[in-house]
C-alpha positions, 0 to 999 in steps of 0.5 A: 139170729133170723128164723130158719126158711119155712117157718111162721114169722111169730116163731123165735128160736134160741141161737144156741139150742134152736128151741122155738118160742112164741113169746120174746120174753120168754125166749130171752130168759131162755136164752140167758139160761141157756149160756149158763149152763153152755160150759156146765158138763152135764152127765156121767163120765163115759167109760173107755171104749175097751171097758164099756166092750167088756162090760167092766167098770172104767177107773177113768184115770189118765192117761189110761185106765187102770184096766187098759194099763194092766192089760196092756190096751189102747185106752180110748175115751169118746167124747160125745157131740153137742147135739145142737152146738152154737153155730157161731162157735162151731169152729172156735169150740168144735169138740174132736171126736175121739179123746185119748185121756181123761181127767182123774178128778173127773167125778164118777157117776152116782153109784146110789143111782146105779142099776145093781142087783140087790142082796139080802145083807142090805137088811144088816145096815144102818138106816143113813142115806148113802148119797150123803156117804158116797160123796163123803167116801169118793175122796178117799181115792178113785175106784181101782182094780182088784185081782182077777183071780181069787186063786192067785191072790195073796190072803188078807192077814192081820198086820200082826198075825192077830187073826188067823184069816183075813182075806175071804174069797171074794164073790165072783159079782163083788170086786167090779173090776178084775184087774190088780191094782198096783197100788196099796190102800185104794178103795174097793168097788163092789158092784152089789149096791147093797155091800157097796153101801155098807163098804161106805160105812165101814170106810165112814166109821174108820175115819172117825178114829184119828178124831177118837185119838184126841182124848183118852176117854174116846180112844178108838176101840182097838186101843186101850186108854190103860186108866190103870196105869199112870201114863200112857205108854209112849208110843201111844202118847205120841199117836195122840199128840199127832192126833191133835196135830193132824186136826188143827192141821192148816196148808202152812203145817201140813208139810211138818205134820207129815215130816213128824209122822214119817219120822215115826214109821221111820223110828218103828222100822228101824227099831223092830228087831229091837222092841218087846211084844208090847212095843210091837203092839203099840207100834202097830196100833199107832201106825195103824192110825197113820195109815187111816191119817194118810187114806183121809188127807191124801197129799201128792205122796200119798202113794209113796207113804203108804206103801212104806207105811204098809211095808213097815207093818208087815215088818212088825208082823214078822217080829211079833209072829217071831216073838210069839210062842203060839203058831198064831198072834191072836186066839180066843180067851177060851182057848188061851186064858189069860192070867192077869189084866195086863195079860188080857188087855194085851190079848184083848187088844190083838184080837181088834188089831186083828178085826180091824185089819180085816175091815181094812182090807175089805174096803182098800187093796192090802195084797201086795203085803200079807203077813205070815200064818193064814187060815180062814175068816171064820177063825177070826177072834171075835171082841169082847163086850165094851163093858169088859173092854172099858173097865177102869179097875180090876174088880170091874173088869173081873166082874164084867168078864164073869157076866160076860162069859156066863152068857155062851158068846161067840168066839169066832167071827165065823159063828158070828156069821152062822147066827146071822144067816141062821137067827131063827135057829135053836140058842142063836136068837139068844146069842145074838141078843147077847152080842148086840147088847154088847157090842161096841162100835168095832163090834158093830163093824164086825156086823157089817162085815159079815156082808163081805164074806 
């Protein structure tokens, strides 16, 4: 390409971006670089016109983002023109001024570099790099919309009503998109960067649960290994076998894996009315592992499968609630003491499932499937220490439980929240030290969950 008229003859120009050079070798090197970078997508995807004008986070979905779809708006994306297009390719590659769709798979902007207000809750976050976690988390789902009014949303409740209260009213600036998602188990996006970071940590830990099912020694912290039994309960043993299939899955075995999981979910659904309270608990634990597997392994039938799984979980909840002789399926050990070790394992498993469901409801949409009975999140019964939960004999359990009971432990989530907010008050520091000294992974996740309320 010849140099523009009126410029010195010693200047050379890049034919793509028109950058000027005084050295020919530098110009040739730049042209090679410029050609390689022209096809690359630079910058972050732009919100649609409607979301941009309302200053609302856009989901970049195709053909309409979640907000425009729910509100019946016209979803239009502006495609920016290249500032210096290649004049030789102008006729063939000129982009249109307006685009009405954008690929759903386009990457969302890096939240870790977004200018958002930090909150004091960042102090309790773990010292991990949020960039790495965000890279790992965004494949779970694109950030979708949530409820526009806390008064019209259903409360999030334990899948077997194990804790009263799983849906604290979201703070006004926490949930980014103020419209209700039509899909269950879609990742929630928080505007507060600190809360978003903790949400990433929570999802990161949840994703490890299927792998923890591979060995009885490493069961997830809401499933007891039943060391004093010669064999595992059948539903948990089957879940353990499916976990091995899940970890070893390939493209060829993938359809078979999900046929097996779907068959288990159907078996739970059809047998709900004939199950005992113990069977319902084991079925709920296994089904929650399958739900997490569906979140991790997002295949084509993800949305429909999640809907079925949550519906079955709700049916198990209703049946469990009907079988128990108490208003709620989960109570503290202080309010309803257990008489035997097996009774305690049953009650503690209920408490742990309730805490896990609360955590899932804080990072994924589940409001389409509420469970009967609700209170406030402060009344969620907290978990016992790791040493009590992992005791292998009745004598060890009695010893650890007696030691734990004399320390005046936290009983409900509200007590933990109050102590975290006022750690220097009389008695709070010692109780927090006792809690931190004995907590396991699920207790750590409940520590992080304080940021959600």
